[in-house]
C-alpha positions in Angstrom: 29.2 152.1 105.8 30.5 148.6 105.5 32.9 147.4 103.0 31.7 143.9 101.9 34.0 143.6 98.9 35.9 140.4 98.5 39.6 140.5 97.6 41.6 137.7 96.0 43.6 137.2 99.2 40.5 136.7 101.2 40.1 133.2 99.7 42.2 130.6 101.6 43.0 128.7 98.4 44.7 131.7 97.0 46.9 132.1 100.0 47.9 128.6 99.6 48.8 129.0 96.0 51.0 132.0 96.8 52.7 130.0 99.6 53.4 127.1 97.3 54.6 129.5 94.5 57.1 130.9 96.8 58.3 127.6 97.9 58.8 126.4 94.4 60.5 129.7 93.4 62.9 129.3 96.4 63.6 125.7 95.4 64.4 126.7 91.7 66.7 129.4 92.9 68.5 127.1 95.2 69.1 124.6 92.6 70.0 127.3 90.0 73.0 128.1 92.4 74.9 125.0 90.9 74.5 126.3 87.3 76.3 129.6 87.3 80.0 130.7 87.8 80.6 132.3 91.1 83.3 135.0 91.9 83.6 134.5 95.7 85.4 136.8 98.1 85.4 134.2 100.9 85.8 130.4 100.7 82.3 129.8 102.4 80.7 131.5 99.3 81.8 128.6 97.1 79.6 126.1 98.9 76.4 125.0 97.2 73.4 126.9 98.5 75.5 129.1 100.7 73.5 132.3 100.4 70.2 130.6 100.7 71.2 128.8 103.8 73.0 131.9 105.2 69.8 134.0 104.6 67.6 131.5 106.4 69.9 131.2 109.4 70.2 134.9 109.7 66.5 135.5 109.4 65.8 132.8 112.3 68.5 134.6 114.2 66.8 137.9 113.9 63.4 136.4 115.0 65.0 134.8 118.1 67.0 138.1 118.9 63.7 140.1 118.6 62.0 137.7 121.1 64.7 138.2 123.6 64.7 142.0 123.0 60.9 142.0 123.6 61.4 140.4 127.1 64.1 143.0 128.0 62.5 146.2 126.6 58.7 145.5 127.3 57.0 148.1 129.1 54.2 147.7 131.6 50.5 147.7 130.3 49.8 151.0 131.9 53.2 152.6 131.2 51.6 155.6 129.3 48.5 155.9 131.5 49.0 156.8 135.1 
């Protein structure tokens, strides 16, 4: 039994629309940082766009850390099969 249904994310144009929507939303939220009153606990939190930049840097750091951990923790291809 084959499932030949087509879903909305199967169309490449819809994926492009979702990606651009997220880029626009992130840009709007980044600019909105200038228009509200902050109550920071640390000096760095007062800088424009701090949380967006911090989140991006930490996300990149997690990906790079995971790549290093994969090298250190990787098992052989036949680890579970003697």
